[in-house]
C-alpha positions in Angstrom: 0.1 -0.1 0.0 1.0 3.7 -0.7 2.5 5.6 2.3 0.1 7.9 3.8 1.5 11.5 4.0 -0.2 14.0 6.3 0.6 17.7 6.2 -0.5 20.0 9.2 -3.2 22.5 8.1 -3.0 25.1 11.2 -2.4 25.6 14.8 -4.8 25.9 17.9 -4.6 27.1 21.3 -7.0 27.3 24.2 -8.0 31.0 25.0 -10.4 30.4 27.7 -10.4 27.3 29.7 -13.5 25.7 30.8 -13.9 26.5 34.5 -17.0 26.6 36.7 -19.6 29.3 35.2 -17.5 29.9 32.1 -17.5 28.5 28.5 -13.9 27.1 27.2 -12.9 28.6 23.7 -10.6 27.1 21.4 -8.8 29.1 18.7 -7.8 27.5 15.4 -5.5 29.5 13.0 -5.2 28.0 9.6 -1.8 28.4 7.7 -1.8 30.9 4.9 -2.4 28.5 2.0 -5.2 27.2 3.3 -7.5 30.2 4.5 -9.7 30.1 1.4 -10.7 26.6 2.1 -12.8 27.8 4.9 -15.0 30.0 2.7 -18.6 29.3 3.6 -17.8 27.0 6.8 -19.5 29.9 8.9 -22.8 28.7 7.1 -22.5 25.6 9.3 -23.1 26.0 13.2 -21.0 23.0 13.8 -18.0 21.1 12.4 -15.4 18.1 12.8 -12.0 18.6 13.8 -9.4 16.0 12.8 -6.0 15.8 14.1 -3.1 13.4 14.1 -0.2 12.4 16.4 2.5 9.7 15.7 0.1 6.8 16.5 -3.4 7.8 16.4 -6.0 9.8 14.4 -8.7 12.0 16.4 -12.1 13.3 15.5 -13.6 16.2 17.5 -17.2 17.5 17.1 -17.2 21.3 17.7 -19.7 24.0 17.7 -18.3 27.1 15.8 -18.7 30.3 17.6 -17.0 32.6 15.2 -15.1 32.3 12.0 -12.7 35.0 10.1 -12.2 34.1 6.5 -9.5 36.9 6.1 -7.4 35.8 9.0 -7.9 32.2 9.0 -9.0 31.9 12.6 -12.0 30.0 13.6 -13.1 30.1 17.4 -15.0 26.9 18.5 -16.2 25.6 21.9 -13.0 24.4 24.2 -12.0 21.0 23.1 -9.1 19.4 24.4 -7.5 18.2 21.1 -4.2 16.1 20.8 -1.8 16.4 17.9 -1.6 18.4 15.0 -4.9 19.6 12.8 -5.1 17.7 9.5 -8.7 18.2 8.3 -11.8 20.1 9.1 -15.4 19.1 7.8 -18.7 20.7 8.1 -21.3 18.6 10.5 -23.8 17.3 8.2 -26.4 15.5 10.3 -27.4 13.2 7.4 -23.6 12.0 7.6 -23.2 12.2 11.4 -26.1 11.3 13.3 -28.2 8.4 13.8 -31.9 8.6 13.9 -32.0 7.0 17.3 -29.5 7.6 20.2 -27.1 4.9 20.5 -24.8 4.3 23.6 -24.5 1.0 24.5 -21.5 -0.2 22.6 -18.3 -1.7 23.9 -15.4 0.7 23.4 -13.2 -0.8 21.0 -10.9 0.7 18.2 -8.2 -0.2 15.7 -5.8 2.7 15.3 -3.7 4.0 12.3 -0.3 3.8 13.8 1.3 5.5 10.5 0.0 2.6 8.3 -3.4 1.8 6.9 -5.0 -1.0 8.9 -7.0 -2.7 5.8 -8.9 -1.7 2.9 -12.7 -2.0 1.7 -13.7 -4.4 -0.6 -17.0 -5.3 -2.2 -18.2 -9.0 -2.8 -21.2 -11.3 -2.6 -23.0 -7.9 -2.9 -21.9 -6.9 0.5 -19.5 -4.3 1.5 -16.6 -5.4 3.9 -13.9 -4.2 5.5 -10.9 -6.2 5.7 -8.3 -6.1 8.2 -4.7 -6.9 7.3 -2.1 -8.5 9.5 1.0 -6.4 10.0 3.9 -6.0 12.5 2.1 -3.5 14.2 -1.2 -5.2 13.9 -0.8 -8.8 14.7 -3.4 -11.7 14.3 -4.2 -11.9 18.1 -4.5 -7.9 18.4 -7.1 -8.0 15.4 -9.2 -10.7 16.7 -9.1 -9.0 20.0 -10.6 -6.0 18.7 -13.0 -7.7 16.5 -14.5 -9.8 19.4 -15.9 -6.6 21.0 -17.7 -5.5 17.9 -21.2 -6.9 17.1 -23.9 -7.1 14.5 -25.9 -3.9 15.0 -23.0 -1.7 16.3 -22.2 1.5 14.6 -18.6 2.6 13.9 -17.0 5.5 12.5 -14.7 4.6 9.8 -11.6 6.8 8.8 -10.1 6.3 5.2 -8.2 7.6 2.6 -9.2 9.1 -0.5 -6.2 7.6 -2.6 -7.5 8.4 -6.1 -7.1 11.8 -5.2 -3.8 11.7 -3.3 -2.1 13.9 -6.2 0.2 16.7 -5.6 -1.8 19.2 -7.6 -5.1 18.1 -6.0 -3.7 18.4 -2.5 -3.2 22.1 -3.2 -6.8 23.2 -4.1 -8.8 25.1 -1.6 -12.0 25.8 -3.4 -14.2 23.5 -5.3 -17.9 23.5 -6.8 -20.0 21.1 -4.6 -22.4 18.8 -6.6 -25.5 20.0 -4.6 -28.2 21.7 -6.4 -27.9 25.5 -6.0 -24.8 25.3 -3.9 -22.2 28.3 -4.3 -18.6 27.8 -4.8 -17.2 26.8 -1.4 -13.8 26.3 0.2 -13.2 22.7 0.6 -13.5 22.6 4.4 -16.9 23.4 3.9 -17.7 20.5 1.7 -17.0 16.6 2.1 -15.0 16.7 -1.2 -12.3 14.4 -1.8 -10.2 17.0 -3.2 -8.4 18.5 0.0 -5.0 19.1 1.6 -5.2 15.7 3.3 -7.9 13.5 1.3 -9.2 11.8 4.4 -12.6 10.8 4.9 -14.8 10.0 7.7 -17.9 7.5 7.4 -20.3 6.2 9.8 -21.4 2.7 9.0 -23.4 0.0 10.6 -22.0 -3.5 11.4 -23.9 -6.3 9.5 -21.5 -9.0 10.4 -17.9 -9.9 11.9 -15.9 -12.5 11.2 -12.8 -12.5 13.5 -10.7 -15.4 12.1 -10.9 -14.1 8.8 -10.5 -10.6 10.1 -13.3 -8.9 8.2 -16.3 -6.6 9.0 -19.3 -6.6 6.8 -21.0 -3.1 6.9 -23.8 -1.0 5.6 -23.4 2.7 4.7 -19.7 2.9 3.4 -19.5 5.5 0.8 -16.0 4.9 -0.8 -14.5 3.0 -3.9 -13.6 -0.5 -3.7 -10.0 -0.8 -2.3 -10.0 2.3 -0.6 -7.4 2.1 2.2 -8.8 2.0 5.8 -7.0 4.2 8.0 -9.0 3.6 11.6 -11.8 2.4 13.1 -13.7 3.7 16.2 -16.8 3.6 18.0 -19.4 6.0 16.8 -20.1 7.4 20.2 -16.5 8.7 20.4 -17.6 11.8 18.5 -19.9 14.3 20.1 -23.4 14.1 18.4 -25.1 17.5 18.0 -28.9 17.8 17.8 -29.5 21.6 17.6 -27.3 22.2 14.3 -27.7 24.8 11.4 -26.8 24.0 7.9 -27.1 26.2 4.8 -30.0 26.4 2.7 -28.8 24.3 -0.1 -28.8 21.1 2.0 -31.5 22.2 4.6 -33.9 19.6 2.7 -31.5 16.6 3.5 -32.7 14.3 6.5 -31.5 15.0 10.2 -30.0 11.7 10.6 -28.0 9.1 8.4 -30.0 6.6 6.4 -29.0 3.2 5.8 -29.7 1.5 2.9 -28.1 -0.4 0.1 -28.0 1.3 -3.5 -31.0 0.0 -5.6 -29.2 1.5 -8.6 -31.4 4.4 -9.2 -29.0 7.7 -9.5 -30.6 11.2 -9.4 -30.2 13.5 -12.1 -27.9 15.8 -10.0 -25.9 12.9 -8.7 -27.1 13.7 -5.0 -29.9 11.8 -3.3 -32.3 14.3 -2.1 -33.3 12.3 0.9 -29.7 11.2 2.3 -27.4 13.3 0.5 -25.2 10.5 -0.9 -23.0 11.5 -3.7 -22.6 9.5 -6.9 -19.7 10.3 -9.2 -20.3 10.9 -12.9 -19.7 7.8 -14.9 -17.1 8.8 -17.8 -15.9 6.8 -20.7 -12.6 6.5 -18.4 -14.7 4.1 -15.8 -15.2 1.6 -18.8 -11.6 2.0 -20.4 -8.9 -1.0 -19.7 -6.2 1.4 -19.9 -7.4 4.4 -18.0 -4.9 4.7 -15.1 -7.8 5.1 -12.4 -9.8 2.3 -13.7 -7.4 -0.3 -15.5 -7.0 -3.6 -13.8 -4.3 -3.3 -11.2 -2.9 -6.7 -12.1 -1.9 -6.5 -15.8 -2.3 -2.6 -16.0 -4.6 -2.8 -19.2 -2.4 -5.0 -21.3 -4.3 -8.1 -20.9 -1.2 -9.9 -19.8 0.7 -10.6 -16.5 4.4 -9.9 -16.8 6.5 -12.2 -14.8 10.2 -13.0 -14.5 11.3 -16.6 -15.8 14.8 -17.0 -13.6 15.5 -20.1 -16.1 15.3 -18.0 -19.0 17.8 -15.3 -17.5 20.1 -17.8 -16.1 20.3 -20.4 -18.8 23.9 -21.7 -17.5 23.4 -22.5 -14.2 26.6 -24.3 -13.8 28.6 -21.3 -14.7 29.4 -17.9 -12.5 27.8 -14.7 -14.0 31.1 -13.6 -15.2 31.7 -16.4 -17.0 28.4 -16.3 -18.8 25.7 -17.9 -16.6 23.1 -15.6 -18.6 23.0 -15.0 -22.4 21.5 -11.7 -21.3 24.7 -10.5 -20.3 27.1 -13.0 -21.9 30.7 -13.5 -21.0 31.7 -10.3 -18.7 35.3 -11.3 -18.4 35.6 -10.4 -21.9 33.6 -7.3 -21.6 36.0 -6.3 -18.9 38.7 -6.5 -21.1 37.3 -4.8 -23.8 34.6 -2.6 -22.5 32.0 -0.8 -24.7 28.9 1.4 -24.0 26.9 -1.5 -22.7 25.9 0.0 -19.2 24.0 -3.2 -18.0 27.1 -5.3 -18.2 29.0 -2.3 -16.6 26.7 -2.4 -13.4 26.8 -6.1 -12.9 30.7 -5.8 -12.8 30.5 -2.8 -10.5 28.3 -4.9 -8.2 30.8 -7.8 -8.3 33.6 -5.4 -7.5 31.4 -3.6 -4.4 30.7 -7.2 -3.2 34.3 -8.3 -3.4 33.3 -11.5 -5.1 36.0 -13.5 -7.4 35.4 -14.5 -10.7 34.3 -18.2 -9.7 31.8 -17.1 -7.2 29.9 -14.3 -8.7 
């Protein structure tokens, strides 16, 4: 998997601590490069702040008190945050809140620790989060975490928009949301995948758990297949707000997340008018076998899988490489006596000298 690289988008400080009879206030100051990204965020009453330290990712629900677009400052309720700020998203009730209160979940999480913990797959008409073993995440640790997750639980899944992890896209601060009548907005006022750190947050419902095969079958995940999963935490870890304000162009959306599998009917504007789910446009590239975003990851659109046949490279295994074990390089001793511009042969000879091997052993 590709290495995940985050960048800090700003700093924060507590300017008024939460004491008896007073309300705590935290000030966030965005870096100059990202100040435009907060345009229209003030049309929302609440937001979610994402931070990161060496081992974990953190999510904090916050109420927006004041926002200064020109100075890049945001005043929120006093939140005791950890790590550096890596993203801000508006609080959409249709994405963040359940229809009914839900608090009886066991506390369990599988943390990021600088590496993805798995990927999202789709098979047998179901979405599955497959957890991968690693040095940090051994088999027993995965099974211990999955034992605490049950059917009917709700989880928050943090994942990576890997298709949008491109240098030129991560510089963008503005976008045109695919919502009807929506104005041009800063990316921190949207859930756009084009953002400084292309991470996403999705609340899902658990349909089944297989701790031995290390997967969780879920409903409600809105990413592409093979999306990299960064972290899983309980839904209740993030503050749930009921009295919220959203812009008029999304006021008609539901006040809670709707969990239903797609029936294949895509609305004309690519956004569900009930739950706000976004469907990306189908383009010719989706059906192209050599489009870089949609080609087969195994053959890269060629229809053939390239492999190395060692027996064809080393056709004379009884000889050393210098004496002509491979017809590809030929007799390297003769080449050393009368060298030419064949740089590949020169590299092999240089390697032999670096390793200090004699002609009979290399």
